[in-house]
C-alpha positions in Angstrom: 283.9 128.6 222.6 280.7 129.1 224.6 277.3 127.5 223.4 273.9 127.5 224.5 271.4 125.3 223.2 267.9 126.3 224.3 264.7 124.6 223.8 261.2 124.3 224.8 259.5 127.3 223.9 256.1 127.8 221.9 252.5 128.7 222.4 250.1 127.7 224.8 246.8 128.5 226.5 246.5 130.1 229.5 246.7 128.2 232.6 249.1 125.6 230.4 252.6 124.6 231.0 255.9 124.5 229.1 259.5 123.4 230.2 262.5 125.6 228.8 266.0 123.7 228.6 269.1 125.0 228.1 272.2 123.0 227.8 275.5 124.9 227.7 279.1 124.1 226.8 282.5 125.7 226.6 282.9 126.8 230.3 283.0 125.5 233.8 279.0 125.0 234.2 279.1 124.3 237.8 281.0 127.7 238.8 278.4 129.7 237.3 274.8 131.1 238.4 272.3 129.9 235.9 269.3 131.8 235.4 266.5 132.5 232.7 265.3 136.2 232.3 262.7 137.3 230.0 261.9 140.0 227.5 258.3 141.1 226.6 257.9 143.5 223.7 258.5 147.0 224.6 259.9 146.0 228.1 263.3 145.6 229.7 264.9 142.2 230.3 264.0 141.1 233.4 264.7 138.1 235.9 262.4 135.0 235.8 264.6 132.7 237.8 268.5 131.8 238.5 270.0 129.1 240.7 273.6 129.7 242.2 276.4 127.0 242.2 275.2 126.0 245.9 271.6 125.7 244.3 270.3 129.0 246.2 267.1 129.8 243.8 265.7 133.2 243.4 262.5 133.6 241.4 260.8 136.9 240.5 257.8 137.7 242.4 255.6 137.3 239.5 256.5 133.7 238.9 256.7 132.5 242.3 255.1 129.2 243.0 254.3 128.5 239.1 258.0 128.3 237.9 260.5 126.0 239.1 264.2 126.2 238.2 266.6 123.2 238.3 270.0 122.5 237.3 272.1 119.3 236.4 275.8 120.1 236.6 276.7 116.5 235.0 274.8 117.2 231.8 275.5 121.0 231.7 272.1 121.9 231.7 269.5 124.1 233.3 265.7 123.9 233.0 262.4 126.2 233.9 259.4 124.4 234.4 256.7 126.9 234.0 253.0 126.0 235.0 249.6 128.1 235.1 251.0 130.2 232.3 249.7 133.7 232.2 249.2 136.2 229.0 251.8 138.0 230.8 254.3 135.7 230.7 254.7 136.1 226.8 258.2 136.9 226.2 261.3 135.8 224.9 263.0 133.6 227.4 267.1 134.0 227.7 269.4 131.1 229.0 272.2 133.0 230.9 275.4 132.2 232.8 277.0 134.7 235.4 279.9 134.4 237.7 281.5 137.1 239.8 285.5 137.3 239.7 288.3 139.5 240.9 288.0 142.7 238.5 285.4 141.2 236.1 282.0 139.9 235.8 281.4 136.8 233.4 278.0 137.1 231.8 276.8 135.1 228.7 273.5 134.9 226.9 271.8 132.1 224.8 269.9 133.1 221.7 266.2 133.1 223.4 263.2 131.2 223.0 259.9 132.6 222.3 257.0 131.8 224.7 253.6 132.9 224.0 250.4 132.6 226.2 247.1 133.3 224.5 243.9 132.2 223.9 
C-alpha cells in the first residue's frame, strides 16, 4: 500500500532554515507530480512547491527565492529546502503525490509535519 514517511519539521527562529524530506513507497513514484502543501491554523491548505515528472517546478509566490524543491526518483524521495523562514511560514506541511490519468486523478497525502517559525 501507499506510504509516506515525512521528516524534518520542527521549530526555528525567523531567518533560519529547515529541510523537509518525504520518502514514498507503494506507487510508481517517477510518474507522479510530487509536492509540498501547507496548512496554517484557520486557513486552507495551499501549495508551497511542486515538481512534475519532467522536473518542471512551481513555487507559491510567497516562497519563491527562499524554498527549493527537488526529487530523487531512485530513492523515491522529495525534499523541500526552506531558508530565510518567516513566522508566516508556520504551518503543517504535507507531502503530496498527484497523477492525472484518463478518467481519474490520483491524489495521495502524507500525514504532515509541523513547521513553527517563532522568536
